[in-house]
Each structure stands twice: as structure tokens, then as C-alpha cells.
N, C-alpha and C positions, 0 to 999 in steps of 0.2 A: 827947343825940341831935339830929342835924340835922333840921330840918323843911324840906322842899323843895317848892316849887310848880313844877310842870312844865306847860308849854304845848306842845300838839301841834305838831310840825314845827319845834321849836327845838333841834335836836341840838347846834348850836354853843353855845347858852346852857347846856344841860345839861353839855356838856363843860367849859365855862368854870367852871361851878359846882363840878363834881367836882374840877377842878384846884385851885380855891381851898380847898375843904374838905380835900383831900389836903395842900396846903401848910400850912394852919392846924394840921393834925394832925401835921405833920412826917414824913409817910410817903412812901416811894418808890412809883412806879407799880406795881412788883411787889407790894408790901405791900397796896396799895389793891385791886388786881385779885384778890389772894388765889387761892382755888380756883375763883372764879366764871368767869374767862376768862383768856386769855393776856395777857401784857404788851403784845404787839403790838396786840391788839384794844382793850385799855384805852387805849393811846396814841392810837389812831385816834379813839376816842370823845372823848377830851379835846381833840383838835385839830379835831373837828367833821367828820371824814372818814367816820365810821361812826355809825350810830344805836345806841342801847341799848334793849333791851326792858325793860319795867317790872319784870319779875321779877328780872332781873339788877341793875338799879338798886337795887331794894329790898334785895337780898342784899348788895350792896357797902356800902350806907349803914348797914344794921343791923349789919354785922360790925364797924364802927368804933366 
């Protein structure tokens, strides 16, 4: 399981980290987003255009 340290206000860093984790796992954005959110929302989070709430981040990371 991935261990993630998150700093408030660093949505770009979180997005970059999610993208790296997804890439390491060989998953598509659709697979990573799963039932938690739409692919569009997930893509915006990876690019830093949208923030992610802690509950959704936890759900995505623990599902992988």
C-alpha cells in the first residue's frame, strides 16, 4: 500500500503523486478513479486543476 504525505494547498503535488502511483501500477485514469469519481474529475486532479477531498483520496489509494 502506498503511504502518502499530503501538505495542505498542494493540489498539484497530490495530482503529480497520483499520476506517478497510477503509472507505477499500470492503470488507466478510469481504473484509478473507479467508482469514486468521474474520469474527468480525476484527470483534473492529476493536472492540478481541481482539488481532491481527503475521503476521496483515501478511497482511491486504498482501492489499489
